[in-house]
Wavefront OBJ file of the C-alpha trace (Angstrom):
o trace
v -13.351 -41.457 8.766
v -9.624 -41.314 9.200
v -9.046 -41.212 5.541
v -11.634 -38.548 4.819
v -9.830 -36.457 7.814
v -6.356 -36.945 6.201
v -7.761 -35.917 2.797
v -9.444 -32.758 4.222
v -6.250 -31.772 5.956
v -4.336 -32.122 2.726
v -6.967 -30.013 1.007
v -6.812 -27.508 3.860
v -3.039 -27.276 3.276
v -3.386 -26.826 -0.604
v -6.093 -24.254 -0.222
v -4.123 -22.160 2.364
v -0.902 -22.436 0.469
v 0.843 -23.880 3.594
v 4.647 -24.322 2.942
v 6.489 -26.946 4.991
v 9.813 -25.841 6.333
v 12.705 -27.706 7.798
v 12.947 -27.725 11.598
v 16.310 -26.231 11.164
v 14.960 -23.191 9.462
v 16.045 -19.673 10.945
v 12.376 -19.120 11.823
v 12.568 -21.654 14.658
v 16.023 -20.712 15.942
v 16.116 -18.249 18.920
v 18.852 -15.643 19.551
v 17.921 -13.595 22.304
v 21.013 -11.297 21.924
v 20.281 -10.622 18.261
v 16.570 -9.822 19.248
v 17.482 -7.389 21.725
v 19.823 -5.721 19.434
v 17.144 -5.428 16.860
v 14.734 -4.056 19.228
v 17.192 -1.500 20.364
v 17.891 -0.476 16.730
v 14.081 -0.670 15.789
v 14.309 0.024 12.132
v 10.723 -0.116 11.733
v 10.443 3.241 13.597
v 12.153 4.903 10.703
v 10.227 3.202 8.005
v 6.365 3.020 8.224
v 6.683 0.282 5.575
v 9.444 -1.669 7.051
v 7.391 -4.924 7.582
v 6.380 -6.529 4.350
v 4.845 -9.750 5.391
v 3.382 -11.890 8.258
v 4.361 -15.545 8.472
v 1.997 -17.621 10.475
v 2.385 -21.179 11.856
v -0.328 -23.514 10.753
v -0.848 -24.584 14.445
v -1.420 -20.871 15.378
v -3.776 -20.549 12.395
v -5.913 -23.409 13.347
v -6.118 -22.336 16.991
v -7.202 -18.688 15.785
v -9.773 -20.158 13.590
v -11.321 -22.503 16.080
v -11.403 -19.732 18.606
v -13.018 -17.464 15.951
v -15.733 -20.185 15.006
v -16.528 -20.772 18.684
v -17.466 -17.205 19.023
v -19.966 -16.647 16.202
v -21.917 -14.440 15.949
v -19.732 -12.396 18.417
v -16.185 -11.114 18.114
v -13.298 -12.776 19.898
v -9.722 -11.707 20.757
v -6.417 -13.158 21.543
v -2.689 -12.678 21.390
v 0.083 -13.844 19.192
v 3.543 -14.968 20.229
v 6.472 -14.911 17.688
v 9.629 -13.043 16.590
v 11.033 -10.790 13.871
v 12.989 -12.297 11.022
v 14.024 -9.712 8.472
v 11.150 -7.577 7.282
v 8.631 -10.384 8.441
v 6.664 -10.754 11.664
v 6.537 -14.425 12.433
v 3.690 -15.886 14.435
v 4.686 -19.140 16.007
v 1.841 -19.558 18.407
v -1.597 -17.993 19.603
v -3.700 -18.030 22.650
v -7.211 -16.863 23.543
v -8.143 -14.202 25.754
v -11.204 -14.525 28.100
v -13.086 -11.684 26.398
v -16.834 -11.539 25.641
v -17.278 -9.211 22.681
v -20.425 -7.918 20.903
v -21.217 -8.475 17.234
v -19.350 -5.574 16.168
v -16.567 -4.810 18.706
v -14.428 -6.415 21.294
v -12.084 -4.869 23.945
v -9.688 -6.514 26.503
v -10.627 -5.521 30.166
v -8.584 -5.878 33.215
v -9.375 -9.678 33.686
v -8.183 -10.324 30.214
v -4.960 -8.119 30.895
v -4.141 -10.200 33.944
v -4.733 -13.579 32.103
v -2.383 -12.339 29.312
v 0.369 -11.497 31.704
v -0.090 -14.800 33.611
v -0.082 -16.889 30.411
v 3.145 -15.130 29.064
v 5.058 -15.544 32.280
v 3.934 -19.319 32.270
v 5.089 -19.550 28.721
v 8.413 -18.161 29.466
v 8.777 -20.650 32.374
v 7.870 -23.538 30.032
v 10.812 -22.606 27.893
v 8.936 -20.708 25.052
v 10.864 -17.405 24.855
v 8.835 -15.779 22.158
v 7.662 -12.384 22.701
v 4.057 -11.010 22.394
v 4.281 -9.587 18.725
v 0.513 -9.084 18.019
v -3.065 -9.493 18.599
v -5.997 -11.117 16.654
v -9.832 -10.755 16.676
v -12.482 -11.949 14.520
v -15.100 -10.043 12.084
v -17.841 -12.621 11.775
v -19.338 -12.156 8.243
v -17.871 -8.689 7.452
v -14.393 -9.392 6.111
v -10.819 -8.537 7.163
v -10.000 -4.869 7.647
v -9.469 -2.471 10.640
v -12.391 -0.567 11.944
v -11.952 2.855 13.756
v -11.526 1.033 17.097
v -9.255 -1.503 15.602
v -6.878 1.251 14.312
v -7.085 3.041 17.697
v -5.963 -0.028 19.421
v -3.274 -0.947 16.810
v -1.757 2.513 16.900
v -1.800 2.334 20.778
v 0.128 -1.011 20.618
v 2.597 0.004 18.074
v 3.287 3.267 20.158
v 4.097 1.434 23.336
v 4.856 -2.361 22.346
v 6.188 -2.134 18.848
v 6.897 -4.393 16.854
v 3.190 -5.496 16.899
v 0.883 -6.694 14.340
v -3.051 -6.937 14.076
v -4.672 -9.970 12.717
v -8.375 -10.288 11.515
v -10.203 -13.561 10.870
v -13.703 -13.897 9.393
v -14.913 -17.300 10.626
v -18.114 -17.049 8.541
v -16.406 -16.613 5.272
v -13.930 -19.104 6.362
v -16.719 -21.713 6.710
v -18.487 -21.003 3.448
v -15.279 -20.578 1.411
v -13.275 -23.544 2.755
v -10.137 -21.289 2.736
v -9.288 -19.291 5.895
v -10.261 -15.528 5.354
v -7.486 -13.902 7.216
v -5.614 -10.366 7.030
v -2.572 -8.945 8.799
v -2.217 -5.281 9.147
v 0.013 -2.396 10.419
v -0.931 1.270 11.150
v 0.849 4.331 9.976
v 2.221 6.809 12.736
v 0.048 9.673 13.585
v 0.357 12.789 10.958
v 1.727 10.481 8.389
v 0.538 10.607 4.972
v 0.684 7.490 3.070
v 1.410 7.304 -0.763
v -1.437 6.613 -2.983
v -2.746 3.061 -2.171
v -2.602 0.577 -5.063
v -5.896 -0.878 -5.958
v -6.465 -3.926 -3.989
v -8.546 -7.012 -4.696
v -12.326 -6.243 -4.140
v -14.008 -7.667 -0.997
v -17.510 -7.426 -0.043
v -18.209 -4.830 2.696
v -21.657 -4.760 4.369
v -23.495 -1.310 3.544
v -23.674 -0.472 7.343
v -19.716 -1.139 7.515
v -18.710 0.840 4.441
v -18.471 4.186 6.005
v -16.307 2.904 8.659
v -14.173 0.985 6.222
v -13.704 3.776 4.071
v -12.931 6.493 6.660
v -9.855 4.654 8.123
v -8.663 2.835 5.138
v -5.747 5.028 4.669
v -4.486 4.743 8.323
v -3.005 1.303 7.805
v -1.649 -1.140 5.331
v -1.972 -4.856 4.795
v 1.024 -7.300 5.098
v 1.292 -10.379 2.881
v 0.187 -13.392 4.751
v 2.125 -16.762 4.487
v 1.235 -19.890 6.274
v 4.053 -22.405 7.223
v 4.512 -25.682 9.182
v 7.493 -28.019 10.034
v 7.688 -31.777 10.199
v 7.866 -31.508 14.059
v 4.588 -29.683 14.140
v 2.696 -32.262 12.072
v 1.506 -34.402 15.158
v 0.309 -31.484 16.967
v -1.435 -30.132 13.913
v -3.051 -33.525 13.509
v -4.490 -33.412 16.979
v -5.831 -29.959 16.399
v -7.243 -30.846 13.027
v -9.179 -33.917 14.247
v -10.989 -31.680 16.482
v -11.433 -29.039 13.805
v -12.461 -31.777 11.295
v -15.225 -33.094 13.742
v -16.734 -29.905 14.215
v -16.742 -29.442 10.472
v -18.471 -32.733 9.682
v -20.957 -32.215 12.555
v -22.101 -28.852 11.133
v -23.902 -27.782 8.047
v -22.730 -24.535 6.666
v -26.248 -23.893 5.410
v -27.635 -24.127 9.129
v -24.552 -22.781 11.008
v -24.291 -19.915 8.717
v -28.016 -19.208 7.816
v -27.843 -15.834 9.972
v -24.925 -14.910 7.864
v -26.636 -15.745 4.701
v -29.636 -13.854 5.569
v -27.703 -10.934 6.436
v -25.827 -11.048 3.201
v -29.106 -11.173 1.177
v -30.407 -8.111 3.147
v -27.278 -6.233 2.525
v -27.489 -6.916 -1.114
v -30.986 -5.782 -1.290
v -30.074 -2.540 0.287
v -27.038 -1.993 -2.094
v -29.375 -2.656 -5.030
v -32.104 -0.449 -3.866
v -29.374 2.263 -3.412
v -28.081 1.888 -6.920
v -31.640 1.958 -8.218
v -32.581 5.089 -6.489
v -29.535 6.790 -7.809
v -30.221 5.768 -11.386
v -33.979 6.710 -11.219
v -33.230 10.044 -9.666
v -30.539 11.018 -12.307
v -31.491 13.140 -15.153
v -29.470 13.929 -18.141
v -27.871 17.067 -17.737
v -28.225 19.561 -20.388
v -25.124 20.708 -22.242
v -23.762 23.953 -20.763
v -23.226 26.759 -23.264
v -20.063 27.780 -21.265
v -18.176 24.469 -21.458
v -20.147 21.461 -23.120
v -17.089 19.177 -22.917
v -16.807 19.442 -19.121
v -20.606 18.724 -18.677
v -20.400 15.597 -21.014
v -17.200 14.436 -19.118
v -19.096 14.851 -15.735
v -21.874 12.778 -16.937
v -19.620 9.946 -18.093
v -18.005 9.820 -14.736
v -21.460 9.714 -12.901
v -22.529 6.792 -15.268
v -19.298 4.941 -14.564
v -19.553 5.245 -10.832
v -23.191 3.929 -11.170
v -21.926 1.015 -13.337
v -19.269 0.326 -10.840
v -21.558 0.149 -7.826
v -23.764 -2.220 -9.868
v -20.946 -4.307 -10.913
v -19.892 -4.753 -7.269
v -23.395 -5.824 -6.352
v -23.314 -8.538 -9.131
v -20.003 -9.705 -7.703
v -21.695 -9.958 -4.139
v -24.795 -11.927 -5.655
v -22.505 -14.211 -7.634
v -20.523 -14.883 -4.229
v -23.680 -15.516 -2.248
v -24.961 -17.945 -4.969
v -21.665 -19.775 -5.085
v -21.498 -20.280 -1.281
v -25.087 -21.599 -1.213
v -24.265 -23.960 -3.943
v -21.066 -25.282 -2.076
v -23.209 -25.594 1.028
v -25.652 -27.871 -0.810
v -22.940 -29.941 -2.470
v -21.271 -30.435 1.117
v -24.596 -31.492 2.465
v -25.355 -34.020 -0.199
v -21.743 -35.427 0.127
v -22.279 -36.086 3.818
v -25.617 -37.608 3.361
v -24.329 -39.889 0.811
v -21.282 -40.998 2.704
v -22.763 -41.275 6.115
v -26.379 -42.361 5.665
v -27.179 -45.855 4.930
v -30.378 -46.451 3.250
v -32.725 -49.597 3.467
v -31.786 -52.096 0.708
v -28.413 -50.607 0.007
v -26.462 -53.309 1.755
v -24.326 -50.838 3.180
v -23.053 -49.734 -0.241
v -22.660 -45.882 -0.807
v -25.034 -44.743 -3.750
v -22.954 -42.298 -5.839
v -25.678 -41.269 -8.119
v -26.820 -38.409 -5.797
v -22.996 -37.353 -5.520
v -22.644 -37.166 -9.192
v -25.938 -35.039 -9.522
v -24.698 -32.714 -6.943
v -21.292 -32.202 -8.419
v -23.029 -31.283 -11.791
v -25.266 -28.482 -10.225
v -24.817 -25.340 -12.278
l 1 2 3 4 5 6 7 8 9 10 11 12 13 14 15 16 17 18 19 20 21 22 23 24 25 26 27 28 29 30 31 32 33 34 35 36 37 38 39 40 41 42 43 44 45 46 47 48 49 50 51 52 53 54 55 56 57 58 59 60 61 62 63 64 65 66 67 68 69 70 71 72 73 74 75 76 77 78 79 80 81 82 83 84 85 86 87 88 89 90 91 92 93 94 95 96 97 98 99 100 101 102 103 104 105 106 107 108 109 110 111 112 113 114 115 116 117 118 119 120 121 122 123 124 125 126 127 128 129 130 131 132 133 134 135 136 137 138 139 140 141 142 143 144 145 146 147 148 149 150 151 152 153 154 155 156 157 158 159 160 161 162 163 164 165 166 167 168 169 170 171 172 173 174 175 176 177 178 179 180 181 182 183 184 185 186 187 188 189 190 191 192 193 194 195 196 197 198 199 200 201 202 203 204 205 206 207 208 209 210 211 212 213 214 215 216 217 218 219 220 221 222 223 224 225 226 227 228 229 230 231 232 233 234 235 236 237 238 239 240 241 242 243 244 245 246 247 248 249 250 251 252 253 254 255 256 257 258 259 260 261 262 263 264 265 266 267 268 269 270 271 272 273 274 275 276 277 278 279 280 281 282 283 284 285 286 287 288 289 290 291 292 293 294 295 296 297 298 299 300 301 302 303 304 305 306 307 308 309 310 311 312 313 314 315 316 317 318 319 320 321 322 323 324 325 326 327 328 329 330 331 332 333 334 335 336 337 338 339 340 341 342 343 344 345 346 347 348 349 350 351 352 353 354 355 356 357 358 359 360
């Protein structure tokens, strides 16, 4: 069990590109005078793109993921403590807020605000001088991006308590993929027109969320996320990991994520039906005597748009199949390792394991 946990932790470190830093690194040094000076100058107020990255401690990451998983299928919320280093927002710790969200939204009430203030004051008393530099919440099953409510909340935070970052974690996709699905975002100031956004990596958004996703997509921008740890954090990370790993072993993604899997299939069905309707309802347009070239170009653009939508649905279906396959493999591996069959003499039968790894 211990060796399995250790191997899983190493795999987790590799999958999430966790970088080990020296305890003497500038990230861990606290200079209150320099921090106050930086806050007075506030260069981020002059440049909407001032912050380029968000560096997150592995300990803070594990705490966020465990909190997010405990809340499924509901959204959860918490706060982030850290500092500013150059153009990076550095997250050194995180703590959960006593907030009961719904499946689509979460807001902090008076009780959560009181808890946040008390926790922060206790943290200062305990010798943790890091300020509150952000908040996090979860999107169970629908990816890492900011909804309209999230954008409004983050804009308000940046207006009154900047510098501040918004982090989103998807616990469902984290469980199925093995790699933490996380995103860090900053909103633009009001009345600011951002430059044309560069094309980002495709992510599957449920059809019911696409409109909300598209409407607010130009009101914020993503930060590059980097995960780090130090040798001094290793023991604490091991303790947190043991709890995380036991939960992972005791759960089957096929069972714990079945509602998510069903919702994915239902969403894929809706998307394919929408594409089918648009294809069947489309009629070839007759060439216009005025400008046949324009008509032909318009027809090509419409065809390309439909093909693009179909290609996205194919990507979604491939992702669903891959996640189901990984869940089956994980279940077979657990069965082979932990189940002792009559007549086996306590020996592990690896034939099933070999067969499972050759699936597909």
